[in-house]
Biopython code that builds the backbone (N, CA, C, O; Angstrom):
import numpy as np
from Bio.PDB.StructureBuilder import StructureBuilder

atoms = [
    (1, "MET", "N", (14.989, 9.585, -2.561)),
    (1, "MET", "CA", (13.802, 10.536, -3.095)),
    (1, "MET", "C", (12.464, 9.637, -2.591)),
    (1, "MET", "O", (12.284, 8.486, -2.990)),
    (2, "THR", "N", (11.667, 10.236, -1.778)),
    (2, "THR", "CA", (10.350, 9.684, -1.436)),
    (2, "THR", "C", (9.365, 10.388, -2.174)),
    (2, "THR", "O", (9.426, 11.600, -2.382)),
    (3, "ILE", "N", (8.324, 9.534, -2.630)),
    (3, "ILE", "CA", (6.986, 10.000, -3.291)),
    (3, "ILE", "C", (6.027, 10.313, -2.259)),
    (3, "ILE", "O", (5.679, 9.364, -1.556)),
    (4, "VAL", "N", (5.492, 11.528, -2.006)),
    (4, "VAL", "CA", (4.428, 11.766, -1.137)),
    (4, "VAL", "C", (3.094, 11.976, -1.709)),
    (4, "VAL", "O", (2.967, 12.962, -2.436)),
    (5, "PRO", "N", (1.978, 11.149, -1.490)),
    (5, "PRO", "CA", (0.703, 11.275, -1.986)),
    (5, "PRO", "C", (0.061, 12.713, -1.690)),
    (5, "PRO", "O", (0.076, 13.241, -0.578)),
    (6, "THR", "N", (-0.451, 13.219, -2.732)),
    (6, "THR", "CA", (-0.999, 14.411, -2.760)),
    (6, "THR", "C", (-2.639, 14.570, -2.184)),
    (6, "THR", "O", (-3.206, 15.524, -1.650)),
    (7, "THR", "N", (-3.054, 13.375, -2.500)),
    (7, "THR", "CA", (-4.612, 13.304, -2.169)),
    (7, "THR", "C", (-4.777, 12.686, -0.707)),
    (7, "THR", "O", (-4.064, 11.763, -0.313)),
    (8, "PRO", "N", (-5.832, 13.308, 0.102)),
    (8, "PRO", "CA", (-5.848, 12.593, 1.285)),
    (8, "PRO", "C", (-6.332, 11.105, 1.216)),
    (8, "PRO", "O", (-6.985, 10.700, 0.254)),
    (9, "PRO", "N", (-6.022, 10.389, 2.164)),
    (9, "PRO", "CA", (-6.428, 9.003, 2.002)),
    (9, "PRO", "C", (-8.059, 8.976, 2.280)),
    (9, "PRO", "O", (-8.574, 9.807, 3.028)),
    (10, "VAL", "N", (-8.867, 7.890, 1.574)),
    (10, "VAL", "CA", (-10.204, 7.815, 1.872)),
    (10, "VAL", "C", (-10.472, 7.112, 3.090)),
    (10, "VAL", "O", (-9.698, 6.276, 3.556)),
    (11, "ALA", "N", (-11.654, 7.469, 3.654)),
    (11, "ALA", "CA", (-12.076, 7.042, 5.011)),
    (11, "ALA", "C", (-12.083, 5.642, 5.125)),
    (11, "ALA", "O", (-11.712, 5.088, 6.160)),
    (12, "GLY", "N", (-12.527, 4.953, 4.011)),
    (12, "GLY", "CA", (-12.759, 3.521, 4.022)),
    (12, "GLY", "C", (-11.433, 2.675, 3.937)),
    (12, "GLY", "O", (-11.339, 1.496, 4.279)),
    (13, "ALA", "N", (-10.384, 3.489, 3.407)),
    (13, "ALA", "CA", (-9.009, 2.890, 3.346)),
    (13, "ALA", "C", (-8.536, 2.497, 4.578)),
    (13, "ALA", "O", (-8.018, 1.388, 4.709)),
    (14, "SER", "N", (-8.657, 3.336, 5.583)),
    (14, "SER", "CA", (-8.033, 2.967, 6.991)),
    (14, "SER", "C", (-8.870, 1.780, 7.696)),
    (14, "SER", "O", (-8.404, 1.130, 8.632)),
    (15, "ARG", "N", (-9.905, 1.605, 7.256)),
    (15, "ARG", "CA", (-10.832, 0.410, 7.917)),
    (15, "ARG", "C", (-10.279, -0.885, 7.012)),
    (15, "ARG", "O", (-10.126, -1.978, 7.556)),
    (16, "MET", "N", (-9.998, -0.689, 5.621)),
    (16, "MET", "CA", (-9.525, -1.879, 5.054)),
    (16, "MET", "C", (-8.212, -2.178, 5.461)),
    (16, "MET", "O", (-7.927, -3.365, 5.618)),
    (17, "ARG", "N", (-7.356, -1.303, 5.663)),
    (17, "ARG", "CA", (-6.074, -1.380, 6.023)),
    (17, "ARG", "C", (-5.887, -2.089, 7.488)),
    (17, "ARG", "O", (-4.944, -2.829, 7.769)),
    (18, "ARG", "N", (-6.924, -1.741, 8.343)),
    (18, "ARG", "CA", (-6.867, -2.391, 9.832)),
    (18, "ARG", "C", (-7.363, -3.775, 9.445)),
    (18, "ARG", "O", (-6.786, -4.699, 10.018)),
    (19, "LEU", "N", (-8.284, -4.082, 8.616)),
    (19, "LEU", "CA", (-8.820, -5.386, 8.516)),
    (19, "LEU", "C", (-7.644, -6.420, 7.964)),
    (19, "LEU", "O", (-7.432, -7.535, 8.438)),
    (20, "PHE", "N", (-6.969, -5.849, 6.928)),
    (20, "PHE", "CA", (-6.014, -6.772, 6.021)),
    (20, "PHE", "C", (-4.690, -6.435, 6.678)),
    (20, "PHE", "O", (-3.773, -6.105, 5.926)),
    (21, "ARG", "N", (-4.452, -6.478, 8.091)),
    (21, "ARG", "CA", (-3.095, -6.298, 8.481)),
    (21, "ARG", "C", (-2.489, -7.812, 8.609)),
    (21, "ARG", "O", (-3.198, -8.784, 8.873)),
    (22, "ARG", "N", (-1.228, -7.868, 8.408)),
    (22, "ARG", "CA", (-0.551, -9.110, 8.368)),
    (22, "ARG", "C", (-0.611, -10.106, 9.540)),
    (22, "ARG", "O", (-0.875, -11.294, 9.355)),
    (23, "GLY", "N", (-0.368, -9.603, 10.701)),
    (23, "GLY", "CA", (-0.121, -10.146, 12.026)),
    (23, "GLY", "C", (-1.269, -11.330, 12.229)),
    (23, "GLY", "O", (-1.023, -12.535, 12.272)),
    (24, "PRO", "N", (-2.514, -10.746, 12.338)),
    (24, "PRO", "CA", (-3.505, -11.788, 12.648)),
    (24, "PRO", "C", (-3.721, -12.806, 11.641)),
    (24, "PRO", "O", (-3.877, -13.995, 11.919)),
    (25, "TRP", "N", (-3.728, -12.269, 10.325)),
    (25, "TRP", "CA", (-3.906, -13.389, 9.513)),
    (25, "TRP", "C", (-2.785, -14.438, 9.213)),
    (25, "TRP", "O", (-3.037, -15.526, 8.697)),
    (26, "GLU", "N", (-1.679, -14.084, 9.529)),
    (26, "GLU", "CA", (-0.443, -14.891, 9.494)),
    (26, "GLU", "C", (-0.611, -16.008, 10.540)),
    (26, "GLU", "O", (-0.429, -17.214, 10.375)),
    (27, "MET", "N", (-1.042, -15.276, 11.785)),
    (27, "MET", "CA", (-1.276, -16.337, 12.927)),
    (27, "MET", "C", (-2.439, -17.345, 12.541)),
    (27, "MET", "O", (-2.307, -18.550, 12.757)),
    (28, "ALA", "N", (-3.577, -16.817, 11.967)),
    (28, "ALA", "CA", (-4.639, -17.804, 11.372)),
    (28, "ALA", "C", (-4.121, -18.891, 10.508)),
    (28, "ALA", "O", (-4.488, -20.050, 10.699)),
    (29, "ALA", "N", (-3.243, -18.564, 9.518)),
    (29, "ALA", "CA", (-2.704, -19.329, 8.669)),
    (29, "ALA", "C", (-1.722, -20.314, 9.273)),
    (29, "ALA", "O", (-1.702, -21.468, 8.844)),
    (30, "SER", "N", (-1.046, -19.993, 10.080)),
    (30, "SER", "CA", (-0.116, -20.935, 11.054)),
    (30, "SER", "C", (-0.924, -21.852, 11.710)),
    (30, "SER", "O", (-0.638, -23.048, 11.662)),
    (31, "VAL", "N", (-1.870, -21.461, 12.301)),
    (31, "VAL", "CA", (-2.917, -22.386, 12.997)),
    (31, "VAL", "C", (-3.599, -23.357, 12.154)),
    (31, "VAL", "O", (-3.971, -24.434, 12.619)),
    (32, "THR", "N", (-3.775, -23.045, 10.989)),
    (32, "THR", "CA", (-4.444, -23.891, 9.867)),
    (32, "THR", "C", (-3.439, -24.853, 9.564)),
    (32, "THR", "O", (-3.686, -26.058, 9.505)),
    (33, "ILE", "N", (-2.219, -24.317, 9.355)),
    (33, "ILE", "CA", (-1.314, -25.545, 8.945)),
    (33, "ILE", "C", (-0.942, -26.546, 10.123)),
    (33, "ILE", "O", (-0.721, -27.742, 9.936)),
    (34, "GLY", "N", (-0.901, -25.955, 11.281)),
    (34, "GLY", "CA", (-0.674, -26.827, 12.354)),
    (34, "GLY", "C", (-1.900, -27.895, 12.682)),
    (34, "GLY", "O", (-1.748, -29.045, 13.095)),
    (35, "LEU", "N", (-3.078, -27.268, 12.411)),
    (35, "LEU", "CA", (-4.276, -28.175, 12.558)),
    (35, "LEU", "C", (-4.262, -29.333, 11.306)),
    (35, "LEU", "O", (-4.779, -30.442, 11.441)),
    (36, "GLY", "N", (-3.696, -28.955, 10.280)),
    (36, "GLY", "CA", (-3.609, -29.981, 9.306)),
    (36, "GLY", "C", (-2.477, -30.958, 9.669)),
    (36, "GLY", "O", (-2.552, -32.164, 9.433)),
    (37, "VAL", "N", (-1.526, -30.421, 10.199)),
    (37, "VAL", "CA", (-0.584, -31.567, 10.677)),
    (37, "VAL", "C", (-0.936, -32.348, 11.737)),
    (37, "VAL", "O", (-0.519, -33.506, 11.750)),
    (38, "VAL", "N", (-1.723, -31.888, 12.765)),
    (38, "VAL", "CA", (-2.128, -32.550, 13.729)),
    (38, "VAL", "C", (-3.327, -33.494, 13.231)),
    (38, "VAL", "O", (-3.543, -34.526, 13.867)),
    (39, "MET", "N", (-4.056, -33.198, 12.195)),
    (39, "MET", "CA", (-5.076, -34.118, 11.691)),
    (39, "MET", "C", (-4.235, -35.266, 10.781)),
    (39, "MET", "O", (-4.783, -36.356, 10.619)),
    (40, "LEU", "N", (-3.276, -35.093, 10.353)),
    (40, "LEU", "CA", (-2.407, -35.919, 9.611)),
    (40, "LEU", "C", (-1.901, -37.039, 10.509)),
    (40, "LEU", "O", (-1.925, -38.174, 10.034)),
    (41, "MET", "N", (-1.389, -36.843, 11.901)),
    (41, "MET", "CA", (-0.807, -37.493, 12.864)),
    (41, "MET", "C", (-1.730, -38.261, 13.725)),
    (41, "MET", "O", (-1.290, -39.118, 14.491)),
    (42, "GLN", "N", (-2.884, -38.015, 13.642)),
    (42, "GLN", "CA", (-3.815, -38.716, 14.757)),
    (42, "GLN", "C", (-4.389, -39.886, 14.186)),
    (42, "GLN", "O", (-4.708, -39.885, 12.997)),
    (43, "PRO", "N", (-4.567, -40.964, 14.970)),
    (43, "PRO", "CA", (-4.802, -42.367, 14.467)),
    (43, "PRO", "C", (-6.230, -42.695, 14.649)),
    (43, "PRO", "O", (-6.592, -43.843, 14.392)),
    (44, "PHE", "N", (-7.139, -41.762, 15.091)),
    (44, "PHE", "CA", (-8.483, -42.002, 15.528)),
    (44, "PHE", "C", (-9.621, -41.928, 14.405)),
    (44, "PHE", "O", (-10.449, -42.821, 14.226)),
    (45, "PHE", "N", (-9.548, -40.809, 13.717)),
    (45, "PHE", "CA", (-10.538, -40.397, 12.773)),
    (45, "PHE", "C", (-10.036, -40.555, 11.416)),
    (45, "PHE", "O", (-9.034, -39.906, 11.118)),
    (46, "LEU", "N", (-10.611, -41.372, 10.479)),
    (46, "LEU", "CA", (-10.185, -41.387, 9.080)),
    (46, "LEU", "C", (-10.667, -40.103, 8.296)),
    (46, "LEU", "O", (-9.948, -39.630, 7.416)),
    (47, "TRP", "N", (-11.645, -39.651, 8.553)),
    (47, "TRP", "CA", (-12.196, -38.273, 7.899)),
    (47, "TRP", "C", (-11.169, -37.213, 8.064)),
    (47, "TRP", "O", (-10.882, -36.452, 7.140)),
    (48, "ALA", "N", (-10.522, -37.149, 9.431)),
    (48, "ALA", "CA", (-9.702, -36.090, 9.735)),
    (48, "ALA", "C", (-8.308, -36.305, 8.787)),
    (48, "ALA", "O", (-7.780, -35.401, 8.138)),
    (49, "PHE", "N", (-7.870, -37.601, 8.852)),
    (49, "PHE", "CA", (-6.715, -37.898, 8.088)),
    (49, "PHE", "C", (-6.843, -37.742, 6.542)),
    (49, "PHE", "O", (-5.860, -37.526, 5.833)),
    (50, "SER", "N", (-8.058, -37.859, 6.081)),
    (50, "SER", "CA", (-8.331, -37.811, 4.670)),
    (50, "SER", "C", (-8.377, -36.346, 4.374)),
    (50, "SER", "O", (-8.261, -35.993, 3.200)),
    (51, "TRP", "N", (-8.556, -35.351, 5.433)),
    (51, "TRP", "CA", (-8.817, -33.990, 4.970)),
    (51, "TRP", "C", (-7.559, -33.398, 5.383)),
    (51, "TRP", "O", (-7.404, -32.189, 5.212)),
    (52, "SER", "N", (-6.638, -34.100, 5.907)),
    (52, "SER", "CA", (-5.403, -33.162, 6.443)),
    (52, "SER", "C", (-4.462, -32.626, 5.513)),
    (52, "SER", "O", (-3.751, -31.676, 5.839)),
    (53, "PHE", "N", (-4.384, -33.231, 4.213)),
    (53, "PHE", "CA", (-3.847, -32.481, 3.222)),
    (53, "PHE", "C", (-4.242, -31.298, 2.630)),
    (53, "PHE", "O", (-3.463, -30.435, 2.227)),
    (54, "VAL", "N", (-5.647, -31.245, 2.564)),
    (54, "VAL", "CA", (-6.334, -30.229, 2.038)),
    (54, "VAL", "C", (-6.179, -29.155, 2.965)),
    (54, "VAL", "O", (-5.979, -28.017, 2.540)),
    (55, "VAL", "N", (-6.251, -29.400, 4.201)),
    (55, "VAL", "CA", (-6.404, -28.296, 5.231)),
    (55, "VAL", "C", (-4.766, -27.675, 5.357)),
    (55, "VAL", "O", (-4.568, -26.463, 5.450)),
    (56, "THR", "N", (-3.857, -28.490, 5.347)),
    (56, "THR", "CA", (-2.397, -28.107, 5.193)),
    (56, "THR", "C", (-2.185, -27.243, 4.113)),
    (56, "THR", "O", (-1.554, -26.195, 4.250)),
    (57, "LEU", "N", (-2.726, -27.652, 2.916)),
    (57, "LEU", "CA", (-2.560, -26.985, 1.548)),
    (57, "LEU", "C", (-3.270, -25.570, 1.614)),
    (57, "LEU", "O", (-2.774, -24.564, 1.106)),
    (58, "ALA", "N", (-4.339, -25.588, 2.211)),
    (58, "ALA", "CA", (-5.027, -24.310, 2.328)),
    (58, "ALA", "C", (-4.496, -23.365, 3.380)),
    (58, "ALA", "O", (-4.636, -22.146, 3.280)),
    (59, "GLY", "N", (-3.893, -23.942, 4.375)),
    (59, "GLY", "CA", (-3.083, -22.892, 5.175)),
    (59, "GLY", "C", (-1.851, -22.350, 4.595)),
    (59, "GLY", "O", (-1.481, -21.205, 4.855)),
    (60, "THR", "N", (-1.114, -23.247, 3.709)),
    (60, "THR", "CA", (0.012, -22.830, 3.139)),
    (60, "THR", "C", (-0.324, -21.904, 2.069)),
    (60, "THR", "O", (0.375, -20.891, 2.013)),
    (61, "ILE", "N", (-1.246, -22.039, 1.210)),
    (61, "ILE", "CA", (-1.574, -21.014, 0.267)),
    (61, "ILE", "C", (-2.067, -19.764, 0.909)),
    (61, "ILE", "O", (-1.737, -18.753, 0.289)),
    (62, "MET", "N", (-2.864, -19.536, 2.131)),
    (62, "MET", "CA", (-3.163, -18.612, 2.605)),
    (62, "MET", "C", (-2.028, -17.918, 3.298)),
    (62, "MET", "O", (-2.101, -16.690, 3.295)),
    (63, "PHE", "N", (-0.981, -18.468, 3.897)),
    (63, "PHE", "CA", (0.208, -17.891, 4.251)),
    (63, "PHE", "C", (1.030, -17.241, 3.233)),
    (63, "PHE", "O", (1.680, -16.243, 3.545)),
    (64, "VAL", "N", (1.066, -17.729, 1.993)),
    (64, "VAL", "CA", (1.762, -17.096, 1.030)),
    (64, "VAL", "C", (1.084, -15.894, 0.500)),
    (64, "VAL", "O", (1.730, -14.901, 0.165)),
    (65, "ILE", "N", (-0.316, -15.964, 0.410)),
    (65, "ILE", "CA", (-1.176, -14.710, 0.134)),
    (65, "ILE", "C", (-0.832, -13.611, 1.125)),
    (65, "ILE", "O", (-0.385, -12.523, 0.760)),
    (66, "VAL", "N", (-1.066, -13.945, 2.438)),
    (66, "VAL", "CA", (-1.153, -12.993, 3.612)),
    (66, "VAL", "C", (0.312, -12.340, 3.605)),
    (66, "VAL", "O", (0.464, -11.158, 3.915)),
    (67, "SER", "N", (1.297, -13.102, 3.265)),
    (67, "SER", "CA", (2.524, -12.580, 3.474)),
    (67, "SER", "C", (2.996, -11.311, 2.831)),
    (67, "SER", "O", (3.987, -10.662, 3.168)),
    (68, "HIS", "N", (2.094, -11.023, 1.786)),
    (68, "HIS", "CA", (2.012, -9.860, 0.997)),
    (68, "HIS", "C", (1.118, -8.710, 1.455)),
    (68, "HIS", "O", (0.929, -7.643, 0.870)),
    (69, "PHE", "N", (0.610, -9.122, 2.599)),
    (69, "PHE", "CA", (-0.263, -7.801, 3.329)),
    (69, "PHE", "C", (0.561, -6.802, 3.822)),
    (69, "PHE", "O", (1.684, -7.164, 4.170)),
    (70, "PRO", "N", (0.261, -5.585, 3.941)),
    (70, "PRO", "CA", (0.914, -4.624, 4.748)),
    (70, "PRO", "C", (1.034, -4.781, 6.240)),
    (70, "PRO", "O", (0.047, -5.202, 6.842)),
    (71, "GLU", "N", (2.076, -4.505, 6.870)),
    (71, "GLU", "CA", (2.339, -4.518, 8.356)),
    (71, "GLU", "C", (1.030, -3.929, 9.142)),
    (71, "GLU", "O", (1.031, -3.851, 10.371)),
]
sb = StructureBuilder()
sb.init_structure("model")
sb.init_model(0)
sb.init_chain("A")
sb.init_seg("    ")
for serial, (resi, resn, name, xyz) in enumerate(atoms, 1):
    if name == "N":
        sb.init_residue(resn, " ", resi, " ")
    sb.init_atom(name, np.array(xyz, "f"), 0.0, 1.0, " ", f" {name:<3s}", serial, name[0])
structure = sb.get_structure()
């Protein structure tokens, strides 16, 4: 049994649905995680190594949140 909404969708809802699609945000989160790993493995800049854990953690948290977005 499926439930069909009886009210028409709001015009702004389609804009929000387009903005919060899963695909582009998952790609951005994956790139952020990859950037953090590259920052961790490079031997040249201490600031990049110092911030690598924070960047990787931010990308991971972003990926967990984005995985709940609609397709």
